[in-house]
N, CA, C, O and CB atoms as a CASP TS submission, in Angstrom:
PFRMAT TS
TARGET T0000
AUTHOR 0000-0000-0000
METHOD Language model
MODEL 1
PARENT N/A
ATOM      1  N   MET     1      98.715 106.453  93.572  1.00  0.00           N
ATOM      2  CA  MET     1      98.595 107.814  93.548  1.00  0.00           C
ATOM      3  C   MET     1      97.151 108.155  94.090  1.00  0.00           C
ATOM      4  O   MET     1      96.215 107.386  93.870  1.00  0.00           O
ATOM      5  CB  MET     1      98.871 108.344  92.119  1.00  0.00           C
ATOM      6  N   SER     2      96.996 109.299  94.786  1.00  0.00           N
ATOM      7  CA  SER     2      95.848 109.495  95.497  1.00  0.00           C
ATOM      8  C   SER     2      94.829 110.381  94.489  1.00  0.00           C
ATOM      9  O   SER     2      95.344 111.078  93.615  1.00  0.00           O
ATOM     10  CB  SER     2      96.229 110.223  96.922  1.00  0.00           C
ATOM     11  N   LYS     3      93.666 110.340  94.609  1.00  0.00           N
ATOM     12  CA  LYS     3      92.860 111.031  93.929  1.00  0.00           C
ATOM     13  C   LYS     3      91.600 111.804  94.599  1.00  0.00           C
ATOM     14  O   LYS     3      91.142 111.489  95.698  1.00  0.00           O
ATOM     15  CB  LYS     3      92.508 110.193  93.035  1.00  0.00           C
ATOM     16  N   THR     4      91.173 112.704  93.907  1.00  0.00           N
ATOM     17  CA  THR     4      90.173 113.726  94.493  1.00  0.00           C
ATOM     18  C   THR     4      89.135 114.003  93.626  1.00  0.00           C
ATOM     19  O   THR     4      89.235 113.914  92.403  1.00  0.00           O
ATOM     20  CB  THR     4      90.777 115.017  94.839  1.00  0.00           C
ATOM     21  N   ARG     5      88.049 114.367  94.279  1.00  0.00           N
ATOM     22  CA  ARG     5      86.851 114.768  93.282  1.00  0.00           C
ATOM     23  C   ARG     5      87.048 116.190  92.696  1.00  0.00           C
ATOM     24  O   ARG     5      87.648 117.024  93.375  1.00  0.00           O
ATOM     25  CB  ARG     5      85.374 114.750  94.071  1.00  0.00           C
ATOM     26  N   ILE     6      86.628 116.468  91.610  1.00  0.00           N
ATOM     27  CA  ILE     6      86.415 117.775  90.958  1.00  0.00           C
ATOM     28  C   ILE     6      85.215 117.794  90.290  1.00  0.00           C
ATOM     29  O   ILE     6      84.678 116.846  89.717  1.00  0.00           O
ATOM     30  CB  ILE     6      87.444 118.133  90.037  1.00  0.00           C
ATOM     31  N   THR     7      84.752 119.132  90.413  1.00  0.00           N
ATOM     32  CA  THR     7      83.475 119.410  89.754  1.00  0.00           C
ATOM     33  C   THR     7      83.570 120.624  88.717  1.00  0.00           C
ATOM     34  O   THR     7      84.107 121.694  89.006  1.00  0.00           O
ATOM     35  CB  THR     7      82.399 119.720  90.859  1.00  0.00           C
ATOM     36  N   PHE     8      83.048 120.368  87.600  1.00  0.00           N
ATOM     37  CA  PHE     8      82.928 121.451  86.810  1.00  0.00           C
ATOM     38  C   PHE     8      81.716 121.381  85.717  1.00  0.00           C
ATOM     39  O   PHE     8      81.051 120.353  85.580  1.00  0.00           O
ATOM     40  CB  PHE     8      84.238 121.623  86.183  1.00  0.00           C
ATOM     41  N   TYR     9      81.515 122.417  85.045  1.00  0.00           N
ATOM     42  CA  TYR     9      80.470 122.193  83.975  1.00  0.00           C
ATOM     43  C   TYR     9      80.892 121.914  82.544  1.00  0.00           C
ATOM     44  O   TYR     9      81.879 122.460  82.050  1.00  0.00           O
ATOM     45  CB  TYR     9      79.636 123.352  83.916  1.00  0.00           C
ATOM     46  N   MET    10      80.096 121.022  81.866  1.00  0.00           N
ATOM     47  CA  MET    10      80.232 120.780  80.570  1.00  0.00           C
ATOM     48  C   MET    10      78.988 120.704  79.798  1.00  0.00           C
ATOM     49  O   MET    10      77.942 120.620  80.441  1.00  0.00           O
ATOM     50  CB  MET    10      80.931 119.684  80.431  1.00  0.00           C
ATOM     51  N   SER    11      78.938 120.723  78.400  1.00  0.00           N
ATOM     52  CA  SER    11      77.873 120.635  77.627  1.00  0.00           C
ATOM     53  C   SER    11      77.271 119.231  77.705  1.00  0.00           C
ATOM     54  O   SER    11      77.923 118.199  77.861  1.00  0.00           O
ATOM     55  CB  SER    11      78.229 121.025  76.306  1.00  0.00           C
ATOM     56  N   MET    12      75.825 119.335  77.565  1.00  0.00           N
ATOM     57  CA  MET    12      75.169 118.149  77.692  1.00  0.00           C
ATOM     58  C   MET    12      75.625 117.087  76.691  1.00  0.00           C
ATOM     59  O   MET    12      75.768 115.903  76.996  1.00  0.00           O
ATOM     60  CB  MET    12      73.780 118.399  77.586  1.00  0.00           C
ATOM     61  N   ASP    13      75.854 117.623  75.402  1.00  0.00           N
ATOM     62  CA  ASP    13      76.250 116.830  74.323  1.00  0.00           C
ATOM     63  C   ASP    13      77.606 116.228  74.545  1.00  0.00           C
ATOM     64  O   ASP    13      77.748 115.059  74.186  1.00  0.00           O
ATOM     65  CB  ASP    13      76.224 117.610  73.103  1.00  0.00           C
ATOM     66  N   THR    14      78.486 116.773  75.012  1.00  0.00           N
ATOM     67  CA  THR    14      79.803 116.403  75.575  1.00  0.00           C
ATOM     68  C   THR    14      79.651 115.093  76.624  1.00  0.00           C
ATOM     69  O   THR    14      80.268 114.037  76.485  1.00  0.00           O
ATOM     70  CB  THR    14      80.430 117.756  76.367  1.00  0.00           C
ATOM     71  N   ILE    15      78.763 115.368  77.629  1.00  0.00           N
ATOM     72  CA  ILE    15      78.504 114.497  78.751  1.00  0.00           C
ATOM     73  C   ILE    15      77.769 113.243  78.245  1.00  0.00           C
ATOM     74  O   ILE    15      78.117 112.140  78.667  1.00  0.00           O
ATOM     75  CB  ILE    15      77.677 115.237  79.847  1.00  0.00           C
ATOM     76  N   GLU    16      76.837 113.359  77.418  1.00  0.00           N
ATOM     77  CA  GLU    16      76.284 112.066  76.754  1.00  0.00           C
ATOM     78  C   GLU    16      77.360 111.425  75.917  1.00  0.00           C
ATOM     79  O   GLU    16      77.494 110.212  76.080  1.00  0.00           O
ATOM     80  CB  GLU    16      75.007 112.364  75.813  1.00  0.00           C
ATOM     81  N   LYS    17      78.141 112.018  75.060  1.00  0.00           N
ATOM     82  CA  LYS    17      79.058 111.168  74.230  1.00  0.00           C
ATOM     83  C   LYS    17      79.990 110.326  75.212  1.00  0.00           C
ATOM     84  O   LYS    17      80.276 109.134  75.095  1.00  0.00           O
ATOM     85  CB  LYS    17      79.969 112.116  73.217  1.00  0.00           C
ATOM     86  N   ALA    18      80.426 111.269  76.270  1.00  0.00           N
ATOM     87  CA  ALA    18      81.356 110.604  77.144  1.00  0.00           C
ATOM     88  C   ALA    18      80.704 109.524  77.822  1.00  0.00           C
ATOM     89  O   ALA    18      81.427 108.544  77.999  1.00  0.00           O
ATOM     90  CB  ALA    18      81.950 111.511  78.113  1.00  0.00           C
ATOM     91  N   LYS    19      79.560 109.444  78.236  1.00  0.00           N
ATOM     92  CA  LYS    19      78.725 108.400  78.911  1.00  0.00           C
ATOM     93  C   LYS    19      78.696 107.291  77.921  1.00  0.00           C
ATOM     94  O   LYS    19      79.019 106.161  78.288  1.00  0.00           O
ATOM     95  CB  LYS    19      77.227 108.899  79.307  1.00  0.00           C
ATOM     96  N   ASN    20      78.338 107.521  76.704  1.00  0.00           N
ATOM     97  CA  ASN    20      78.272 106.450  75.734  1.00  0.00           C
ATOM     98  C   ASN    20      79.636 105.707  75.466  1.00  0.00           C
ATOM     99  O   ASN    20      79.721 104.493  75.281  1.00  0.00           O
ATOM    100  CB  ASN    20      77.750 107.026  74.448  1.00  0.00           C
ATOM    101  N   ALA    21      80.604 106.516  75.469  1.00  0.00           N
ATOM    102  CA  ALA    21      81.848 106.097  75.281  1.00  0.00           C
ATOM    103  C   ALA    21      82.306 105.015  76.386  1.00  0.00           C
ATOM    104  O   ALA    21      82.853 103.937  76.154  1.00  0.00           O
ATOM    105  CB  ALA    21      82.695 107.296  75.249  1.00  0.00           C
ATOM    106  N   ALA    22      81.970 105.530  77.596  1.00  0.00           N
ATOM    107  CA  ALA    22      82.453 104.798  78.713  1.00  0.00           C
ATOM    108  C   ALA    22      81.495 103.493  78.816  1.00  0.00           C
ATOM    109  O   ALA    22      82.001 102.432  79.183  1.00  0.00           O
ATOM    110  CB  ALA    22      82.440 105.739  80.068  1.00  0.00           C
ATOM    111  N   TYR    23      80.276 103.553  78.533  1.00  0.00           N
ATOM    112  CA  TYR    23      79.266 102.371  78.486  1.00  0.00           C
ATOM    113  C   TYR    23      79.850 101.268  77.527  1.00  0.00           C
ATOM    114  O   TYR    23      79.993 100.097  77.878  1.00  0.00           O
ATOM    115  CB  TYR    23      77.746 102.876  77.926  1.00  0.00           C
ATOM    116  N   TRP    24      80.185 101.772  76.242  1.00  0.00           N
ATOM    117  CA  TRP    24      80.533 100.845  75.228  1.00  0.00           C
ATOM    118  C   TRP    24      81.955 100.344  75.237  1.00  0.00           C
ATOM    119  O   TRP    24      82.301  99.459  74.456  1.00  0.00           O
ATOM    120  CB  TRP    24      80.264 101.430  73.981  1.00  0.00           C
ATOM    121  N   THR    25      82.729 100.849  76.040  1.00  0.00           N
ATOM    122  CA  THR    25      84.191 100.422  76.227  1.00  0.00           C
ATOM    123  C   THR    25      84.375  99.478  77.382  1.00  0.00           C
ATOM    124  O   THR    25      84.253  99.924  78.523  1.00  0.00           O
ATOM    125  CB  THR    25      85.108 101.654  76.465  1.00  0.00           C
ATOM    126  N   PRO    26      84.640  98.292  77.194  1.00  0.00           N
ATOM    127  CA  PRO    26      84.877  97.376  78.329  1.00  0.00           C
ATOM    128  C   PRO    26      85.958  97.878  79.208  1.00  0.00           C
ATOM    129  O   PRO    26      87.029  98.231  78.714  1.00  0.00           O
ATOM    130  CB  PRO    26      85.228  95.989  77.853  1.00  0.00           C
ATOM    131  N   GLY    27      85.735  97.932  80.518  1.00  0.00           N
ATOM    132  CA  GLY    27      86.661  98.409  81.423  1.00  0.00           C
ATOM    133  C   GLY    27      86.905  99.803  81.679  1.00  0.00           C
ATOM    134  O   GLY    27      87.716 100.151  82.536  1.00  0.00           O
ATOM    135  N   MET    28      86.187 100.700  80.917  1.00  0.00           N
ATOM    136  CA  MET    28      86.295 102.257  81.031  1.00  0.00           C
ATOM    137  C   MET    28      85.324 102.670  81.940  1.00  0.00           C
ATOM    138  O   MET    28      84.209 102.154  81.864  1.00  0.00           O
ATOM    139  CB  MET    28      86.084 103.040  79.697  1.00  0.00           C
ATOM    140  N   THR    29      85.562 103.525  82.799  1.00  0.00           N
ATOM    141  CA  THR    29      84.740 104.476  83.602  1.00  0.00           C
ATOM    142  C   THR    29      84.600 105.817  83.208  1.00  0.00           C
ATOM    143  O   THR    29      85.471 106.229  82.441  1.00  0.00           O
ATOM    144  CB  THR    29      85.194 104.546  84.836  1.00  0.00           C
ATOM    145  N   LEU    30      83.734 106.581  83.540  1.00  0.00           N
ATOM    146  CA  LEU    30      83.618 107.956  83.030  1.00  0.00           C
ATOM    147  C   LEU    30      84.813 108.808  83.679  1.00  0.00           C
ATOM    148  O   LEU    30      85.307 109.774  83.098  1.00  0.00           O
ATOM    149  CB  LEU    30      82.131 108.588  83.406  1.00  0.00           C
ATOM    150  N   SER    31      85.229 108.359  84.935  1.00  0.00           N
ATOM    151  CA  SER    31      86.248 109.105  85.542  1.00  0.00           C
ATOM    152  C   SER    31      87.586 108.704  84.716  1.00  0.00           C
ATOM    153  O   SER    31      88.465 109.549  84.550  1.00  0.00           O
ATOM    154  CB  SER    31      86.321 108.782  87.154  1.00  0.00           C
ATOM    155  N   SER    32      87.704 107.477  84.240  1.00  0.00           N
ATOM    156  CA  SER    32      89.182 107.108  83.541  1.00  0.00           C
ATOM    157  C   SER    32      89.091 107.885  82.332  1.00  0.00           C
ATOM    158  O   SER    32      90.098 108.408  81.854  1.00  0.00           O
ATOM    159  CB  SER    32      89.494 105.399  83.148  1.00  0.00           C
ATOM    160  N   LEU    33      87.836 108.008  81.751  1.00  0.00           N
ATOM    161  CA  LEU    33      87.836 108.581  80.310  1.00  0.00           C
ATOM    162  C   LEU    33      88.288 110.010  80.481  1.00  0.00           C
ATOM    163  O   LEU    33      89.141 110.533  79.764  1.00  0.00           O
ATOM    164  CB  LEU    33      86.336 108.514  79.549  1.00  0.00           C
ATOM    165  N   ALA    34      87.605 110.662  81.565  1.00  0.00           N
ATOM    166  CA  ALA    34      87.912 112.162  81.764  1.00  0.00           C
ATOM    167  C   ALA    34      89.438 112.360  82.255  1.00  0.00           C
ATOM    168  O   ALA    34      90.116 113.272  81.781  1.00  0.00           O
ATOM    169  CB  ALA    34      86.855 112.817  82.910  1.00  0.00           C
ATOM    170  N   GLU    35      89.853 111.641  83.038  1.00  0.00           N
ATOM    171  CA  GLU    35      91.251 111.773  83.370  1.00  0.00           C
ATOM    172  C   GLU    35      92.276 111.504  82.196  1.00  0.00           C
ATOM    173  O   GLU    35      93.239 112.263  82.093  1.00  0.00           O
ATOM    174  CB  GLU    35      91.528 110.840  84.492  1.00  0.00           C
ATOM    175  N   SER    36      92.135 110.596  81.425  1.00  0.00           N
ATOM    176  CA  SER    36      92.855 110.354  80.290  1.00  0.00           C
ATOM    177  C   SER    36      92.610 111.374  79.177  1.00  0.00           C
ATOM    178  O   SER    36      93.587 111.588  78.459  1.00  0.00           O
ATOM    179  CB  SER    36      92.563 109.035  79.854  1.00  0.00           C
ATOM    180  N   ALA    37      91.680 111.929  78.948  1.00  0.00           N
ATOM    181  CA  ALA    37      91.410 112.963  77.916  1.00  0.00           C
ATOM    182  C   ALA    37      92.043 114.188  78.560  1.00  0.00           C
ATOM    183  O   ALA    37      92.785 114.825  77.812  1.00  0.00           O
ATOM    184  CB  ALA    37      89.789 113.168  77.556  1.00  0.00           C
ATOM    185  N   LEU    38      91.905 114.618  79.736  1.00  0.00           N
ATOM    186  CA  LEU    38      92.697 115.737  80.312  1.00  0.00           C
ATOM    187  C   LEU    38      93.945 115.591  80.124  1.00  0.00           C
ATOM    188  O   LEU    38      94.561 116.453  79.496  1.00  0.00           O
ATOM    189  CB  LEU    38      92.545 115.946  81.623  1.00  0.00           C
ATOM    190  N   ALA    39      94.542 114.536  80.598  1.00  0.00           N
ATOM    191  CA  ALA    39      96.091 114.396  80.666  1.00  0.00           C
ATOM    192  C   ALA    39      96.520 114.387  79.166  1.00  0.00           C
ATOM    193  O   ALA    39      97.630 114.867  78.935  1.00  0.00           O
ATOM    194  CB  ALA    39      96.617 112.950  81.488  1.00  0.00           C
ATOM    195  N   GLN    40      95.921 113.991  78.294  1.00  0.00           N
ATOM    196  CA  GLN    40      96.341 113.742  76.785  1.00  0.00           C
ATOM    197  C   GLN    40      96.200 115.325  76.210  1.00  0.00           C
ATOM    198  O   GLN    40      97.069 115.738  75.443  1.00  0.00           O
ATOM    199  CB  GLN    40      95.180 112.480  75.872  1.00  0.00           C
ATOM    200  N   HIS    41      95.200 116.098  76.563  1.00  0.00           N
ATOM    201  CA  HIS    41      95.160 117.388  76.133  1.00  0.00           C
ATOM    202  C   HIS    41      96.218 118.330  76.779  1.00  0.00           C
ATOM    203  O   HIS    41      96.693 119.308  76.200  1.00  0.00           O
ATOM    204  CB  HIS    41      93.844 117.862  76.356  1.00  0.00           C
ATOM    205  N   ILE    42      96.498 117.980  77.885  1.00  0.00           N
ATOM    206  CA  ILE    42      97.464 119.031  78.729  1.00  0.00           C
ATOM    207  C   ILE    42      98.867 118.660  78.101  1.00  0.00           C
ATOM    208  O   ILE    42      99.737 119.524  77.986  1.00  0.00           O
ATOM    209  CB  ILE    42      97.456 118.785  80.614  1.00  0.00           C
ATOM    210  N   GLU    43      99.059 117.389  77.711  1.00  0.00           N
ATOM    211  CA  GLU    43     100.482 117.082  77.142  1.00  0.00           C
ATOM    212  C   GLU    43     100.602 117.772  75.710  1.00  0.00           C
ATOM    213  O   GLU    43     101.658 118.190  75.236  1.00  0.00           O
ATOM    214  CB  GLU    43     100.740 115.387  76.999  1.00  0.00           C
ATOM    215  N   GLU    44      99.325 117.825  75.084  1.00  0.00           N
ATOM    216  CA  GLU    44      99.435 118.480  73.858  1.00  0.00           C
ATOM    217  C   GLU    44      99.678 119.987  74.055  1.00  0.00           C
ATOM    218  O   GLU    44     100.558 120.540  73.395  1.00  0.00           O
ATOM    219  CB  GLU    44      98.215 118.223  73.051  1.00  0.00           C
ATOM    220  N   LEU    45      98.941 120.660  74.923  1.00  0.00           N
ATOM    221  CA  LEU    45      99.372 122.045  75.011  1.00  0.00           C
ATOM    222  C   LEU    45     100.773 122.444  75.543  1.00  0.00           C
ATOM    223  O   LEU    45     101.266 123.535  75.252  1.00  0.00           O
ATOM    224  CB  LEU    45      98.449 122.678  75.805  1.00  0.00           C
ATOM    225  N   GLU    46     101.471 121.442  76.411  1.00  0.00           N
ATOM    226  CA  GLU    46     102.608 121.430  76.685  1.00  0.00           C
ATOM    227  C   GLU    46     103.781 121.560  75.284  1.00  0.00           C
ATOM    228  O   GLU    46     104.733 122.313  75.077  1.00  0.00           O
ATOM    229  CB  GLU    46     102.631 120.237  77.505  1.00  0.00           C
ATOM    230  N   VAL    47     103.234 120.561  74.590  1.00  0.00           N
ATOM    231  CA  VAL    47     104.280 120.378  73.170  1.00  0.00           C
ATOM    232  C   VAL    47     104.080 121.724  72.450  1.00  0.00           C
ATOM    233  O   VAL    47     104.998 122.309  71.875  1.00  0.00           O
ATOM    234  CB  VAL    47     103.791 118.942  71.953  1.00  0.00           C
ATOM    235  N   GLN    48     102.796 122.179  72.523  1.00  0.00           N
ATOM    236  CA  GLN    48     102.705 123.568  71.542  1.00  0.00           C
ATOM    237  C   GLN    48     103.622 124.601  72.361  1.00  0.00           C
ATOM    238  O   GLN    48     104.338 125.368  71.718  1.00  0.00           O
ATOM    239  CB  GLN    48     100.902 124.281  71.338  1.00  0.00           C
ATOM    240  N   ARG    49     103.621 124.634  73.561  1.00  0.00           N
ATOM    241  CA  ARG    49     104.356 125.600  74.360  1.00  0.00           C
ATOM    242  C   ARG    49     105.853 125.249  74.385  1.00  0.00           C
ATOM    243  O   ARG    49     106.679 126.089  74.743  1.00  0.00           O
ATOM    244  CB  ARG    49     103.788 125.653  75.795  1.00  0.00           C
ATOM    245  N   SER    50     106.169 124.131  74.043  1.00  0.00           N
ATOM    246  CA  SER    50     107.536 123.524  74.063  1.00  0.00           C
ATOM    247  C   SER    50     108.071 123.754  75.400  1.00  0.00           C
ATOM    248  O   SER    50     109.193 124.240  75.545  1.00  0.00           O
ATOM    249  CB  SER    50     108.499 124.113  72.979  1.00  0.00           C
ATOM    250  N   GLU    51     107.295 123.417  76.428  1.00  0.00           N
ATOM    251  CA  GLU    51     107.725 123.250  77.885  1.00  0.00           C
ATOM    252  C   GLU    51     106.383 123.171  78.738  1.00  0.00           C
ATOM    253  O   GLU    51     105.317 123.663  78.370  1.00  0.00           O
ATOM    254  CB  GLU    51     108.712 124.550  78.402  1.00  0.00           C
ATOM    255  N   PRO    52     106.585 122.491  79.916  1.00  0.00           N
ATOM    256  CA  PRO    52     105.493 122.153  80.723  1.00  0.00           C
ATOM    257  C   PRO    52     104.884 123.414  81.429  1.00  0.00           C
ATOM    258  O   PRO    52     105.669 124.348  81.597  1.00  0.00           O
ATOM    259  CB  PRO    52     105.933 121.116  81.721  1.00  0.00           C
ATOM    260  N   PHE    53     103.647 123.566  81.849  1.00  0.00           N
ATOM    261  CA  PHE    53     103.435 124.705  82.388  1.00  0.00           C
ATOM    262  C   PHE    53     103.856 124.753  83.949  1.00  0.00           C
ATOM    263  O   PHE    53     103.709 123.758  84.658  1.00  0.00           O
ATOM    264  CB  PHE    53     102.067 125.000  82.136  1.00  0.00           C
ATOM    265  N   PRO    54     104.343 125.862  84.403  1.00  0.00           N
ATOM    266  CA  PRO    54     104.842 126.211  85.701  1.00  0.00           C
ATOM    267  C   PRO    54     103.715 125.976  86.643  1.00  0.00           C
ATOM    268  O   PRO    54     102.523 126.062  86.349  1.00  0.00           O
ATOM    269  CB  PRO    54     105.367 127.663  85.769  1.00  0.00           C
ATOM    270  N   ARG    55     104.209 125.674  87.795  1.00  0.00           N
ATOM    271  CA  ARG    55     103.173 125.785  89.087  1.00  0.00           C
ATOM    272  C   ARG    55     102.499 127.017  89.263  1.00  0.00           C
ATOM    273  O   ARG    55     103.151 128.061  89.247  1.00  0.00           O
ATOM    274  CB  ARG    55     103.866 125.585  90.425  1.00  0.00           C
ATOM    275  N   ARG    56     101.121 127.025  89.449  1.00  0.00           N
ATOM    276  CA  ARG    56     100.508 128.133  89.619  1.00  0.00           C
ATOM    277  C   ARG    56     100.810 128.985  90.753  1.00  0.00           C
ATOM    278  O   ARG    56     101.259 128.356  91.711  1.00  0.00           O
ATOM    279  CB  ARG    56      99.350 127.866  89.603  1.00  0.00           C
ATOM    280  N   GLU    57     100.687 130.306  90.929  1.00  0.00           N
ATOM    281  CA  GLU    57     101.142 131.124  92.100  1.00  0.00           C
ATOM    282  C   GLU    57     100.232 131.231  93.000  1.00  0.00           C
ATOM    283  O   GLU    57     100.547 131.760  94.066  1.00  0.00           O
ATOM    284  CB  GLU    57     101.537 132.390  91.816  1.00  0.00           C
ATOM    285  N   GLY    58      98.878 130.756  92.796  1.00  0.00           N
ATOM    286  CA  GLY    58      97.830 130.916  93.623  1.00  0.00           C
ATOM    287  C   GLY    58      96.792 129.911  93.323  1.00  0.00           C
ATOM    288  O   GLY    58      96.991 129.038  92.479  1.00  0.00           O
ATOM    289  N   GLU    59      95.585 130.017  94.052  1.00  0.00           N
ATOM    290  CA  GLU    59      94.456 129.165  93.721  1.00  0.00           C
ATOM    291  C   GLU    59      93.626 129.797  92.469  1.00  0.00           C
ATOM    292  O   GLU    59      93.743 130.982  92.156  1.00  0.00           O
ATOM    293  CB  GLU    59      93.519 129.003  95.037  1.00  0.00           C
ATOM    294  N   LEU    60      92.827 128.935  91.829  1.00  0.00           N
ATOM    295  CA  LEU    60      92.106 129.645  90.691  1.00  0.00           C
ATOM    296  C   LEU    60      91.034 130.292  91.248  1.00  0.00           C
ATOM    297  O   LEU    60      90.602 130.019  92.368  1.00  0.00           O
ATOM    298  CB  LEU    60      91.616 128.754  89.571  1.00  0.00           C
ATOM    299  N   ALA    61      90.532 131.224  90.450  1.00  0.00           N
ATOM    300  CA  ALA    61      89.259 132.000  90.822  1.00  0.00           C
ATOM    301  C   ALA    61      88.108 131.063  91.006  1.00  0.00           C
ATOM    302  O   ALA    61      87.960 130.094  90.262  1.00  0.00           O
ATOM    303  CB  ALA    61      88.871 133.060  89.717  1.00  0.00           C
ATOM    304  N   LYS    62      87.324 131.330  91.951  1.00  0.00           N
ATOM    305  CA  LYS    62      86.064 130.428  92.302  1.00  0.00           C
ATOM    306  C   LYS    62      84.813 131.112  91.516  1.00  0.00           C
ATOM    307  O   LYS    62      84.822 132.312  91.245  1.00  0.00           O
ATOM    308  CB  LYS    62      85.752 130.381  94.086  1.00  0.00           C
ATOM    309  N   GLY    63      83.780 130.282  91.187  1.00  0.00           N
ATOM    310  CA  GLY    63      82.415 130.852  90.721  1.00  0.00           C
ATOM    311  C   GLY    63      82.673 130.950  89.110  1.00  0.00           C
ATOM    312  O   GLY    63      83.655 130.663  88.425  1.00  0.00           O
ATOM    313  N   ARG    64      81.513 131.421  88.823  1.00  0.00           N
ATOM    314  CA  ARG    64      81.469 131.632  87.437  1.00  0.00           C
ATOM    315  C   ARG    64      82.265 132.816  86.757  1.00  0.00           C
ATOM    316  O   ARG    64      82.323 133.863  87.402  1.00  0.00           O
ATOM    317  CB  ARG    64      80.139 131.771  87.145  1.00  0.00           C
ATOM    318  N   PRO    65      82.781 132.771  85.729  1.00  0.00           N
ATOM    319  CA  PRO    65      83.374 133.968  85.021  1.00  0.00           C
ATOM    320  C   PRO    65      82.795 135.096  84.961  1.00  0.00           C
ATOM    321  O   PRO    65      81.586 134.997  84.748  1.00  0.00           O
ATOM    322  CB  PRO    65      83.600 133.779  83.858  1.00  0.00           C
ATOM    323  N   ALA    66      83.217 136.213  85.073  1.00  0.00           N
ATOM    324  CA  ALA    66      82.545 137.552  84.845  1.00  0.00           C
ATOM    325  C   ALA    66      82.361 137.727  83.393  1.00  0.00           C
ATOM    326  O   ALA    66      83.191 137.406  82.542  1.00  0.00           O
ATOM    327  CB  ALA    66      83.373 138.762  85.426  1.00  0.00           C
ATOM    328  N   LYS    67      81.169 138.278  83.167  1.00  0.00           N
ATOM    329  CA  LYS    67      80.776 138.634  81.790  1.00  0.00           C
ATOM    330  C   LYS    67      81.324 140.015  81.243  1.00  0.00           C
ATOM    331  O   LYS    67      81.040 140.383  80.103  1.00  0.00           O
ATOM    332  CB  LYS    67      79.264 138.655  81.734  1.00  0.00           C
TER
END
């Protein structure tokens, strides 16, 4: 499976907890932790919806959200 880099903002508290978890869990990397957590959360959202999300019709908006 090919992989690509993604960049997004997170709270410093969450980042520090993630780094600590990756550091203290043998064989875990920050990337593997993030991928696993996102995959698990997406599965939970799909269970709540009772179906998978459809493919998006376009690209996501870039930049910071409007206030």
